[in-house]
N, C-alpha and C positions, 0 to 999 in steps of 0.2 A: 589402363585399368589398375596398374600397380600404384599409381598416384592416389587413386581412390582408396585402395586397401591401406596404403601407408597413412593416409589422412585419418581413417577410422582407428587404426592402431595407435597413432599419436594422440588422437582425441581421447581414446580410452585410457591410455597411460597417464595423460594429464589429469583426467577426472579421478583416477584411482590414487595416484601417488603424489601429485603436486597440488591438489586442492585440499584445503583444510575445511572440514565439515564441522558444524557446531554439534555439541553434545545434545542429547535428548532433553536434558533439563534447560539448557540454554535456548534451545528451539522453542520449548513450551513457554519460557519466560518472555521471549521476544514476540511470540505469537499473541500472548495475552496483552502485551504492551501495544501492539498494533491494533488489536480489536478495541481496547479501551480508548486509544487515541482516536480511532475512527468514529466511535460513538460520540465522544466529546466534540470533535470537529463537526459532525452532523448536527448535533444539538445547537452549537454556536451558529452554524449557517441557518438552521431553521429559525432560531431566535432573531437573527438579523433580518431574515426574510419577513417574518411576522411584523417586526418593528417597522421596517420600511413600508410594508403593505399598509399597515395601520396609519402611518404618517401620511402617506399619499392619499389614502381614503379620506382622512380628515381634511387635507389640503383641497382635494377636489370637491368636497362637500361645501367648502366656503363659497364656491362660485356657482 
């Protein structure tokens, strides 16, 4: 049981003293970057899907 207690104490100490947390401004900045990147990637994938779908539809209509 003391090993479990020691584990949680060590984990807490590492979380509080050894981990570097981003500032609030940095957190907001990176969150916006992730959101914008996700939207751009989603639009690129949607565009590729539409393009391939249209190309295949045109190809299948030839036969």
